Phi, psi and omega in degrees: 000128179270149180277141179230142179275333180230148177222175181217141179283162179299321180295319178292325177302319181299318179293318178300316180297318178298318180291323177297319178297324182276329191237352182084216183294138184233169176214136171269143175215138176235109188261325187080012182265231187285185176062247183273015176065246185266016178291142175289137179237150180238134184226162168297139187306319183286346181270356184246121177268123176251149174223190184294349178272358179259132184250129176282118180264337181167189182227127181237115180057043182063028176236118179294142181245115182246152175223139176296142185299327177296317177293322181301326178302327178282331189253358189296344180260014183235154169262135183250136172240124180274128180230180181231147176220155177287150179120149183268125173279175181249045182236186178260011183296144189294338182281345186306314179298344179278356180081019178227169175211152177281143176227166179246135168247133185231158173214157176294146175297146172291168177302319179297314179296317181299317179296325181284312187277330184232060182297145177285134181252000000 
């Protein structure tokens, strides 16, 4: 079994698949900036500009999941699970018109995960 920093619930997978069918290639991004703050947002791949401050945390349903490095400093000791909830968020994320929004459920990394993802240098 390989270790993963991010996971996704079955309900959230369904929304991602629906969005992929409607919009093509997608990208998840968690900035910690405006709108919904640290909520995960999903965009058409070409609509999201990434730079050296964005860290690839994993891939969910063939969609890369990035987090801004400033935000990552707060979350680097956690495992993230992307879920979906009813209600409209205040962002530009593609799921918003569906009346749902992505949310994060987190837990601390296990000792094994922490040693793998955050090795002491």
